C-alpha positions, 0 to 999 in steps of 0.5 A: 760403260755400264755399272759393272765396268764403272765399279770394276774401274773404281775398284782398280783405281783404289787398288792402285791403278791411279791412271784410271782416274783420267777416264773414270771421273769427270773433269769436275769430279767432286768428293764429299768426305770427312777428311783427316784435316777437318775438311769436307773433301772439296779440295779433292777435285778432278781426276788428278785430285782424286789420283793424288788423294788415293796415292797419299792414302796408299802411301801410308798402307802397303798392300792395300786391297779393296774388295766389294762386299755388297752391291753395286746397288743402282738407282738412276744415276747413283751407284752404291757399294759396301767395301772392305779393305785390308793392308799393312801400316807403312807409317806416316799417319798423323797421331798413329802409335801403331808399329809399322807392319801393323795389319789393318782392316775396315769397311765403308760405303761409297755412293757415286753419282754418274754422268754418262759413263763417268763418275761426277761425285763421290760420297764416302762413309767409312768405319774410320774409328776402326782404322784409328783404333787399329793405328792407336791414334790418340786424340 
């Protein structure tokens, strides 16, 4: 599987095809991210952990659609993409005062480390402050 196929699979995974995690990421897959609960992403590991995390994210937003805006950019075993996402708030986001049905949109950058034709590590930097403002999350 080449870079294009890996990114295509990654995009389909985030767009709701959760079964792709089993063949797209390694059993030892690791996430590096600032999580809403204050964690660093270490609790999300392996294909099942990733599919569960994406499923939880998608539960709070209907019609969540990710698209690649820039990339992929590759160097050795690393792939970077800048993405955009749009969706509709469905409820359940901690601290959100936005009405259900509020449209949301924000961007981010994913850095993926591959092992062979699978993703082994994932770093994400997203414009979470934009999403929090749209959801009217009060601190």
